[in-house]
C-alpha positions in Angstrom: 110.7 79.6 110.0 114.1 81.3 111.8 114.7 84.1 114.7 117.6 86.6 114.5 118.1 88.6 117.2 118.8 92.3 115.7 122.2 93.6 114.3 122.7 89.5 113.2 124.3 88.2 109.9 121.3 86.2 108.0 124.6 85.5 105.3 127.5 87.1 104.2 129.5 87.8 101.3 131.1 84.4 100.0 128.8 82.0 102.3 126.8 79.5 100.0 123.9 80.3 98.2 121.4 77.8 98.9 119.2 79.2 100.6 115.7 81.5 99.8 114.4 83.9 102.5 110.9 85.2 102.8 110.5 88.3 105.9 107.9 87.6 108.1 108.8 90.6 110.6 111.4 93.0 111.4 114.0 94.6 109.0 117.0 93.4 106.8 119.3 95.7 105.0 121.2 93.8 101.9 125.3 95.2 102.0 128.3 95.2 101.0 131.8 96.6 103.2 134.6 97.7 100.9 138.3 97.2 101.5 138.4 100.7 102.8 135.3 99.7 105.7 133.2 101.6 103.7 129.8 100.4 103.8 127.1 100.2 100.5 123.5 99.6 101.1 121.5 98.2 98.2 118.5 97.4 100.2 116.2 97.7 103.8 113.8 95.5 103.8 110.5 94.5 105.7 107.7 92.5 106.1 107.3 90.3 103.0 110.0 91.0 100.9 112.0 88.3 99.2 116.0 88.1 99.4 118.8 85.9 98.7 116.8 85.0 95.0 119.8 85.9 92.9 122.1 83.2 94.3 119.7 80.3 95.0 118.5 80.0 91.7 122.4 79.3 90.3 123.8 76.1 91.1 126.6 76.1 93.6 126.7 80.1 93.8 127.8 82.3 96.7 126.5 84.8 98.5 127.3 88.3 96.8 126.4 91.1 99.7 126.0 90.5 103.6 122.0 90.4 104.8 122.1 91.4 108.3 119.1 92.5 110.6 118.3 96.0 111.7 115.7 94.5 114.4 114.3 91.3 115.6 113.7 89.5 112.4 111.6 86.3 111.5 112.0 84.4 108.1 110.8 81.9 106.2 113.4 80.0 104.8 113.2 77.5 101.7 116.5 75.4 100.9 117.4 75.4 97.4 116.6 71.3 96.6 112.9 72.0 97.5 112.5 75.6 95.7 113.6 74.4 92.7 111.5 71.1 92.9 108.4 73.0 93.6 109.3 75.8 90.5 109.8 73.3 88.2 106.6 71.8 88.9 104.5 75.4 89.5 105.2 77.5 86.3 102.7 80.1 87.5 104.9 80.8 91.1 108.0 80.5 88.8 107.3 83.7 86.4 106.6 85.3 90.2 110.1 84.7 90.8 111.4 85.8 87.4 109.6 89.2 88.1 111.0 89.9 91.7 114.7 88.9 90.1 113.5 91.8 87.2 112.7 94.1 89.5 116.0 93.4 90.9 117.9 94.4 88.4 115.8 97.5 87.3 115.9 98.9 90.7 120.0 98.2 90.8 120.2 100.2 87.4 118.1 103.0 88.6 120.5 103.3 91.5 123.6 103.5 89.2 122.0 106.3 86.7 120.8 107.8 90.3 124.8 107.6 91.0 125.7 109.4 87.7 123.2 111.9 87.0 121.9 113.0 90.4 123.4 115.3 93.2 123.3 114.1 97.2 119.9 115.8 97.8 118.4 114.5 94.9 119.6 111.0 95.5 118.3 111.4 99.2 114.8 112.5 98.0 114.0 109.8 95.6 115.4 107.3 97.8 112.9 108.9 100.7 110.1 108.3 98.2 111.5 105.0 97.0 111.2 103.7 100.8 107.8 105.2 101.2 106.3 103.9 98.3 107.7 100.2 99.8 107.5 100.8 103.6 105.4 103.6 104.7 102.2 104.4 106.3 99.7 107.3 106.2 100.9 110.3 108.5 99.9 113.9 108.5 99.9 115.1 105.3 101.9 112.5 103.7 103.3 109.3 104.8 105.7 107.7 107.8 108.7 105.4 106.2 108.4 102.8 109.1 111.5 101.2 109.0 114.2 102.9 111.3 116.5 104.8 108.9 119.9 105.9 110.6 121.7 108.3 109.0 124.3 105.9 108.2 122.1 103.7 106.7 120.6 106.2 104.4 124.2 107.1 103.7 124.9 103.9 102.5 121.7 103.5 100.2 122.7 107.1 98.2 126.2 106.4 97.9 127.6 109.4 99.8 128.7 110.0 103.1 126.6 110.4 106.3 127.5 114.2 107.2 126.1 115.1 103.3 123.3 113.1 104.1 122.3 114.8 107.4 123.0 118.6 105.4 120.5 117.0 103.1 118.1 115.7 105.6 118.4 118.9 107.8 117.7 121.1 104.7 114.5 119.4 103.9 113.0 119.3 107.3 114.2 123.2 107.4 112.0 124.0 104.4 109.0 121.5 105.6 109.1 118.8 103.1 110.0 116.4 105.4 110.5 115.7 109.3 112.6 113.6 111.6 111.2 111.7 114.6 113.0 109.4 116.4 114.2 107.2 114.2 111.6 107.6 111.5 111.3 110.3 108.6 107.9 111.5 107.7 107.3 112.9 103.9 105.4 115.9 104.5 105.0 117.0 101.1 106.4 114.2 99.0 105.6 116.1 95.8 108.9 118.7 96.6 110.9 115.7 96.9 109.7 114.1 93.7 110.3 117.7 91.8 114.4 117.8 93.8 114.5 113.9 93.2 114.0 114.3 89.4 
């Protein structure tokens, strides 16, 4: 078990990929910073999520993205040789890891399609629904996304500027589709978001 303070880097792009992480508590974003200083966020993770799996299963691989905490965080850390030895003797667990990898690839494919085929409000709608499914609790008539999301983080997740994301959120809020509440987003009418995100 390892503990990390808020805004700590668990690993950076280019670091050796020799550990797998299981998030015991806290929040972690997986991102990459462009040469121009922009940020692309691939995922915001919460309790129970696994990360670092792409590099750890390839010998001598390096990290392709950064993992940074968004809150105080605790992770179970598995060293590659121990993990590989365990997986070789436990095929059922190996299939679980393959399922996680397949899901990661599927989400990246969906994110790419989203960028090509959907406008910014549509991308915001889809991402809010995705985050509510992964990190949501019942609230009001819909769900509350339990991870705290800054507009900058959400912008990085949907591949848009913070200003455009702010406009989309404000529009959804004015229509009563969502509620913005001290760093949390409540989905009041998820069906409306589904229609918008199609």
